[in-house]
ZADO-1210 file (C-alpha; in nm, 4 decimals, padded with zeros to 6 digits):
<atoms>
<atom x="02.5596" y="-01.3853" z="06.9826" code="MET" pos="1"/>
<atom x="02.4802" y="-01.2900" z="06.6288" code="ALA" pos="2"/>
<atom x="02.7621" y="-01.1527" z="06.4245" code="LYS" pos="3"/>
<atom x="02.7277" y="-00.8556" z="06.1490" code="LEU" pos="4"/>
<atom x="02.9086" y="-00.9295" z="05.8363" code="TYR" pos="5"/>
<atom x="03.0218" y="-00.7317" z="05.5580" code="PHE" pos="6"/>
<atom x="03.0916" y="-00.8580" z="05.2249" code="TYR" pos="7"/>
<atom x="03.2442" y="-00.6031" z="05.0118" code="TYR" pos="8"/>
<atom x="03.3776" y="-00.6406" z="04.6493" code="SER" pos="9"/>
<atom x="03.4305" y="-00.3779" z="04.2924" code="ALA" pos="10"/>
<atom x="03.0986" y="-00.4251" z="04.0784" code="MET" pos="11"/>
<atom x="02.9997" y="-00.7270" z="03.9280" code="ASN" pos="12"/>
<atom x="03.1568" y="-00.9644" z="04.1654" code="ALA" pos="13"/>
<atom x="02.8175" y="-01.1709" z="04.2377" code="GLY" pos="14"/>
<atom x="02.7252" y="-00.9674" z="04.5500" code="LYS" pos="15"/>
<atom x="02.3606" y="-00.9768" z="04.4862" code="SER" pos="16"/>
<atom x="02.3769" y="-01.3339" z="04.3586" code="THR" pos="17"/>
<atom x="02.5727" y="-01.4648" z="04.6819" code="LEU" pos="18"/>
<atom x="02.2857" y="-01.2605" z="04.8653" code="LEU" pos="19"/>
<atom x="02.0293" y="-01.4527" z="04.7355" code="LEU" pos="20"/>
<atom x="02.1775" y="-01.8082" z="04.7605" code="GLN" pos="21"/>
<atom x="02.2113" y="-01.7003" z="05.1442" code="SER" pos="22"/>
<atom x="01.8376" y="-01.6315" z="05.1764" code="SER" pos="23"/>
<atom x="01.7601" y="-01.8998" z="05.0384" code="TYR" pos="24"/>
<atom x="01.9724" y="-02.1313" z="05.2239" code="ASN" pos="25"/>
<atom x="01.7511" y="-01.9896" z="05.5126" code="TYR" pos="26"/>
<atom x="01.4384" y="-02.0524" z="05.3357" code="HIS" pos="27"/>
<atom x="01.5190" y="-02.4144" z="05.2828" code="GLU" pos="28"/>
<atom x="01.5789" y="-02.4624" z="05.6187" code="ARG" pos="29"/>
<atom x="01.2146" y="-02.3491" z="05.7328" code="GLY" pos="30"/>
<atom x="01.3660" y="-02.0148" z="05.8401" code="MET" pos="31"/>
<atom x="01.2916" y="-01.6504" z="05.7729" code="ARG" pos="32"/>
<atom x="01.5065" y="-01.3532" z="05.6181" code="THR" pos="33"/>
<atom x="01.4286" y="-00.9936" z="05.5992" code="LEU" pos="34"/>
<atom x="01.5790" y="-00.8531" z="05.2471" code="ILE" pos="35"/>
<atom x="01.6998" y="-00.4888" z="05.2556" code="PHE" pos="36"/>
<atom x="01.7459" y="-00.2872" z="04.9657" code="THR" pos="37"/>
<atom x="01.7928" y="00.0804" z="04.9147" code="PRO" pos="38"/>
<atom x="01.5016" y="00.2847" z="04.7532" code="ALA" pos="39"/>
<atom x="01.7469" y="00.4831" z="04.5525" code="VAL" pos="40"/>
<atom x="01.8440" y="00.1939" z="04.3215" code="ASP" pos="41"/>
<atom x="01.5438" y="00.1157" z="04.1273" code="ASP" pos="42"/>
<atom x="01.7009" y="-00.0548" z="03.8031" code="ARG" pos="43"/>
<atom x="01.4947" y="-00.3640" z="03.8805" code="PHE" pos="44"/>
<atom x="01.2239" y="-00.1973" z="04.0015" code="GLY" pos="45"/>
<atom x="01.1636" y="-00.0843" z="04.3997" code="THR" pos="46"/>
<atom x="01.1957" y="-00.3404" z="04.6517" code="GLY" pos="47"/>
<atom x="01.3659" y="-00.5855" z="04.4219" code="GLN" pos="48"/>
<atom x="01.7125" y="-00.7745" z="04.4784" code="VAL" pos="49"/>
<atom x="01.8242" y="-00.9138" z="04.0980" code="SER" pos="50"/>
<atom x="02.1102" y="-01.0489" z="03.9838" code="SER" pos="51"/>
<atom x="02.2894" y="-01.0415" z="03.6561" code="ARG" pos="52"/>
<atom x="02.2453" y="-01.4210" z="03.6315" code="ILE" pos="53"/>
<atom x="01.8800" y="-01.3959" z="03.6438" code="GLY" pos="54"/>
<atom x="01.7731" y="-01.4625" z="04.0476" code="LEU" pos="55"/>
<atom x="01.5672" y="-01.2004" z="04.2117" code="SER" pos="56"/>
<atom x="01.3455" y="-01.1901" z="04.5291" code="ALA" pos="57"/>
<atom x="01.1388" y="-00.9235" z="04.6905" code="GLU" pos="58"/>
<atom x="01.2770" y="-00.6944" z="04.9440" code="ALA" pos="59"/>
<atom x="01.2118" y="-00.4103" z="05.1595" code="LYS" pos="60"/>
<atom x="01.3070" y="-00.0805" z="05.0146" code="PRO" pos="61"/>
<atom x="01.4789" y="00.1589" z="05.2787" code="PHE" pos="62"/>
<atom x="01.5694" y="00.5313" z="05.2866" code="HIS" pos="63"/>
<atom x="01.8643" y="00.6825" z="05.4223" code="GLN" pos="64"/>
<atom x="01.6193" y="00.8509" z="05.6805" code="THR" pos="65"/>
<atom x="01.5047" y="00.4994" z="05.7916" code="ASP" pos="66"/>
<atom x="01.5420" y="00.3310" z="06.0867" code="ASN" pos="67"/>
<atom x="01.6451" y="-00.0094" z="06.0242" code="LEU" pos="68"/>
<atom x="01.6670" y="-00.1363" z="06.3715" code="PHE" pos="69"/>
<atom x="01.2971" y="-00.0511" z="06.4168" code="SER" pos="70"/>
<atom x="01.2088" y="-00.1877" z="06.1065" code="HIS" pos="71"/>
<atom x="01.3563" y="-00.5540" z="06.1989" code="VAL" pos="72"/>
<atom x="01.2150" y="-00.5276" z="06.5897" code="ASN" pos="73"/>
<atom x="00.8927" y="-00.4960" z="06.4135" code="GLU" pos="74"/>
<atom x="00.9429" y="-00.7646" z="06.2050" code="ALA" pos="75"/>
<atom x="01.0479" y="-00.9922" z="06.4764" code="CYS" pos="76"/>
<atom x="00.7209" y="-00.9321" z="06.7043" code="GLN" pos="77"/>
<atom x="00.5464" y="-01.1476" z="06.4553" code="ALA" pos="78"/>
<atom x="00.7189" y="-01.4668" z="06.3629" code="THR" pos="79"/>
<atom x="01.0829" y="-01.5132" z="06.4461" code="PRO" pos="80"/>
<atom x="01.3529" y="-01.3832" z="06.2187" code="LEU" pos="81"/>
<atom x="01.6497" y="-01.5519" z="06.1554" code="HIS" pos="82"/>
<atom x="01.8214" y="-01.3429" z="05.9414" code="CYS" pos="83"/>
<atom x="01.8925" y="-01.0029" z="05.8043" code="VAL" pos="84"/>
<atom x="02.0091" y="-00.9241" z="05.4721" code="LEU" pos="85"/>
<atom x="02.1171" y="-00.5630" z="05.2953" code="VAL" pos="86"/>
<atom x="02.1798" y="-00.5411" z="04.9475" code="ASP" pos="87"/>
<atom x="02.3395" y="-00.2398" z="04.7901" code="GLU" pos="88"/>
<atom x="02.5144" y="-00.1488" z="05.1606" code="SER" pos="89"/>
<atom x="02.7367" y="00.0853" z="05.0696" code="GLN" pos="90"/>
<atom x="02.4249" y="00.3827" z="05.0555" code="PHE" pos="91"/>
<atom x="02.3732" y="00.3106" z="05.4409" code="LEU" pos="92"/>
<atom x="02.4367" y="00.5880" z="05.6735" code="THR" pos="93"/>
<atom x="02.6552" y="00.5831" z="05.9664" code="LYS" pos="94"/>
<atom x="02.3274" y="00.5567" z="06.2148" code="GLN" pos="95"/>
<atom x="02.1758" y="00.2952" z="05.9867" code="GLN" pos="96"/>
<atom x="02.5268" y="00.0550" z="06.0344" code="VAL" pos="97"/>
<atom x="02.4824" y="00.1625" z="06.3606" code="ARG" pos="98"/>
<atom x="02.1211" y="00.0392" z="06.3720" code="GLN" pos="99"/>
<atom x="02.2432" y="-00.3058" z="06.2156" code="LEU" pos="100"/>
<atom x="02.4859" y="-00.3559" z="06.5255" code="THR" pos="101"/>
<atom x="02.1938" y="-00.3313" z="06.7892" code="ASP" pos="102"/>
<atom x="02.0237" y="-00.5800" z="06.5574" code="VAL" pos="103"/>
<atom x="02.2548" y="-00.8545" z="06.6267" code="CYS" pos="104"/>
<atom x="02.3670" y="-00.7239" z="06.9774" code="ASP" pos="105"/>
<atom x="02.0593" y="-00.6631" z="07.0991" code="GLN" pos="106"/>
<atom x="01.7961" y="-00.8894" z="06.8910" code="LEU" pos="107"/>
<atom x="02.0517" y="-01.1445" z="06.8289" code="ASP" pos="108"/>
<atom x="01.9708" y="-01.1589" z="06.4664" code="VAL" pos="109"/>
<atom x="02.2486" y="-01.2088" z="06.2047" code="PRO" pos="110"/>
<atom x="02.3079" y="-00.9486" z="05.9564" code="VAL" pos="111"/>
<atom x="02.4582" y="-00.9972" z="05.6120" code="LEU" pos="112"/>
<atom x="02.5589" y="-00.6725" z="05.4194" code="ALA" pos="113"/>
<atom x="02.6796" y="-00.6805" z="05.0662" code="TYR" pos="114"/>
<atom x="02.8146" y="-00.3580" z="04.8951" code="GLY" pos="115"/>
<atom x="03.0949" y="-00.1940" z="04.7255" code="LEU" pos="116"/>
<atom x="03.4039" y="-00.0592" z="04.9533" code="ARG" pos="117"/>
<atom x="03.4775" y="00.2715" z="04.7099" code="THR" pos="118"/>
<atom x="03.3292" y="00.4904" z="04.4616" code="ASP" pos="119"/>
<atom x="03.4602" y="00.6066" z="04.1252" code="PHE" pos="120"/>
<atom x="03.7198" y="00.8641" z="04.3184" code="ARG" pos="121"/>
<atom x="03.8437" y="00.5524" z="04.4709" code="GLY" pos="122"/>
<atom x="03.7219" y="00.6780" z="04.8197" code="ARG" pos="123"/>
<atom x="03.4987" y="00.4895" z="05.0729" code="LEU" pos="124"/>
<atom x="03.1276" y="00.5284" z="05.0924" code="PHE" pos="125"/>
<atom x="03.0181" y="00.5837" z="05.3790" code="GLU" pos="126"/>
<atom x="02.8155" y="00.2881" z="05.4599" code="GLY" pos="127"/>
<atom x="03.1321" y="00.0869" z="05.3632" code="SER" pos="128"/>
<atom x="03.3505" y="00.3043" z="05.5801" code="MET" pos="129"/>
<atom x="03.1633" y="00.2095" z="05.8881" code="HIS" pos="130"/>
<atom x="03.0614" y="-00.1440" z="05.8222" code="LEU" pos="131"/>
<atom x="03.4700" y="-00.1647" z="05.7590" code="LEU" pos="132"/>
<atom x="03.4793" y="-00.0193" z="06.1082" code="ALA" pos="133"/>
<atom x="03.2267" y="-00.2087" z="06.3085" code="LEU" pos="134"/>
<atom x="03.1632" y="-00.5404" z="06.1394" code="ALA" pos="135"/>
<atom x="03.2421" y="-00.8590" z="06.3309" code="ASP" pos="136"/>
<atom x="03.3583" y="-01.0137" z="05.9704" code="SER" pos="137"/>
<atom x="03.5096" y="-00.8830" z="05.6461" code="LEU" pos="138"/>
<atom x="03.4668" y="-01.0975" z="05.3519" code="VAL" pos="139"/>
<atom x="03.6435" y="-00.9644" z="05.0066" code="GLU" pos="140"/>
<atom x="03.4322" y="-01.1399" z="04.7337" code="VAL" pos="141"/>
<atom x="03.6643" y="-01.1083" z="04.4326" code="LYS" pos="142"/>
<atom x="03.6153" y="-01.0361" z="04.0627" code="THR" pos="143"/>
<atom x="03.8760" y="-00.9697" z="03.7969" code="ILE" pos="144"/>
<atom x="03.9873" y="-00.6620" z="03.5929" code="CYS" pos="145"/>
<atom x="04.0035" y="-00.7081" z="03.2116" code="HIS" pos="146"/>
<atom x="04.3825" y="-00.7545" z="03.2651" code="CYS" pos="147"/>
<atom x="04.3293" y="-01.0923" z="03.4707" code="GLY" pos="148"/>
<atom x="04.4247" y="-00.9315" z="03.7875" code="ARG" pos="149"/>
<atom x="04.1879" y="-00.8979" z="04.0775" code="LYS" pos="150"/>
<atom x="03.9629" y="-00.5802" z="04.0242" code="ALA" pos="151"/>
<atom x="03.9545" y="-00.3784" z="04.3368" code="THR" pos="152"/>
<atom x="03.8255" y="-00.0469" z="04.2163" code="MET" pos="153"/>
<atom x="03.5341" y="00.1036" z="04.0230" code="VAL" pos="154"/>
<atom x="03.5657" y="00.3654" z="03.6953" code="LEU" pos="155"/>
<atom x="03.2583" y="00.5398" z="03.6156" code="ARG" pos="156"/>
<atom x="03.2575" y="00.6098" z="03.2446" code="LEU" pos="157"/>
<atom x="03.1057" y="00.8954" z="03.0396" code="ASP" pos="158"/>
<atom x="02.8560" y="00.7914" z="02.7256" code="THR" pos="159"/>
<atom x="03.1895" y="00.7491" z="02.5166" code="HIS" pos="160"/>
<atom x="03.3613" y="00.4961" z="02.7543" code="GLY" pos="161"/>
<atom x="03.5955" y="00.7725" z="02.9172" code="THR" pos="162"/>
<atom x="03.6464" y="00.7564" z="03.2844" code="PRO" pos="163"/>
<atom x="03.5192" y="01.0724" z="03.4140" code="VAL" pos="164"/>
<atom x="03.6233" y="01.2419" z="03.7469" code="LYS" pos="165"/>
<atom x="03.3961" y="01.4711" z="03.8614" code="ASP" pos="166"/>
<atom x="02.9985" y="01.4108" z="03.9734" code="GLY" pos="167"/>
<atom x="02.7726" y="01.2975" z="04.2586" code="ALA" pos="168"/>
<atom x="02.8862" y="01.0076" z="04.4490" code="GLN" pos="169"/>
<atom x="02.5802" y="00.8396" z="04.3666" code="VAL" pos="170"/>
<atom x="02.5007" y="00.7489" z="04.0318" code="GLN" pos="171"/>
<atom x="02.2925" y="00.4489" z="03.9867" code="ILE" pos="172"/>
<atom x="02.3896" y="00.2438" z="03.6780" code="GLY" pos="173"/>
<atom x="02.5409" y="-00.0884" z="03.5191" code="GLY" pos="174"/>
<atom x="02.7716" y="-00.1795" z="03.3120" code="ASN" pos="175"/>
<atom x="02.7223" y="00.0912" z="03.0728" code="ASP" pos="176"/>
<atom x="02.8383" y="00.3433" z="03.3369" code="ARG" pos="177"/>
<atom x="03.0810" y="00.1294" z="03.5319" code="TYR" pos="178"/>
<atom x="03.3604" y="-00.0403" z="03.4811" code="MET" pos="179"/>
<atom x="03.5829" y="-00.2620" z="03.7514" code="SER" pos="180"/>
<atom x="03.9521" y="-00.2786" z="03.7245" code="VAL" pos="181"/>
<atom x="04.2538" y="-00.3236" z="03.8901" code="CYS" pos="182"/>
<atom x="04.4364" y="-00.0326" z="04.0729" code="ARG" pos="183"/>
<atom x="04.6740" y="-00.0339" z="03.8063" code="GLN" pos="184"/>
<atom x="04.4599" y="00.0436" z="03.5320" code="HIS" pos="185"/>
<atom x="04.2368" y="00.2756" z="03.7710" code="PHE" pos="186"/>
<atom x="04.5403" y="00.5058" z="03.7889" code="LYS" pos="187"/>
<atom x="04.5944" y="00.4689" z="03.4233" code="GLN" pos="188"/>
<atom x="04.2361" y="00.5313" z="03.3491" code="GLY" pos="189"/>
<atom x="04.2204" y="00.8703" z="03.5418" code="MET" pos="190"/>
<atom x="04.5949" y="00.9253" z="03.3832" code="ALA" pos="191"/>
<atom x="04.3981" y="01.2297" z="03.1496" code="HIS" pos="192"/>
<atom x="04.3806" y="01.4235" z="03.4770" code="ARG" pos="193"/>
<atom x="04.6530" y="01.6542" z="03.6123" code="GLY" pos="194"/>
<atom x="04.8926" y="01.5644" z="03.8009" code="ALA" pos="195"/>
<atom x="04.6833" y="01.7438" z="04.1445" code="ALA" pos="196"/>
<atom x="04.4042" y="01.5154" z="04.0793" code="GLU" pos="197"/>
<atom x="04.5221" y="01.1954" z="04.0628" code="LEU" pos="198"/>
<atom x="04.3596" y="00.8968" z="04.2433" code="PRO" pos="199"/>
<atom x="04.3358" y="00.9384" z="04.6282" code="PHE" pos="200"/>
<atom x="04.4148" y="01.3205" z="04.6302" code="GLU" pos="201"/>
<atom x="04.1772" y="01.5623" z="04.7688" code="ASP" pos="202"/>
</atoms>
């Protein structure tokens, strides 16, 4: 039976590079893949997955209202599909994660989802929460903090480079807006907040 894989990390760990490499490996063996990317992430153009090292590939943009199972099922009708890959999978909805489990269970097509685990407040994204709960395999993609420790958290920065505590969960940006750090430096970065507003508090 096909499996659902969730590859998670902080930012700038090379998740998109891994996705593109996985897709290439399938193509090299004459197999067909389908790549999804959220329409909201248009940093490199709509319908494009790009990595920091210069790799890129076309992808099918999805909105939160889309039924991913229907898209994959339709794609399977024309010619066999061997793998589905999802970039920035933290932006999936609960329903879409369940649809991806149906892709594995009903269509017998493996799904590889790549995304962030938590947001700039240290809270799980909706898609990540349900992938952590439902995926057959969880794989941590490691990156490092500026101190050399493993980075597991993400800080959002304002125009002065100061960590911010408020705002919408989804705010597209790159190295100019976000920094991957270890838990210790995440807490230190938020230390200007009041005691009642420390990380992990509601």
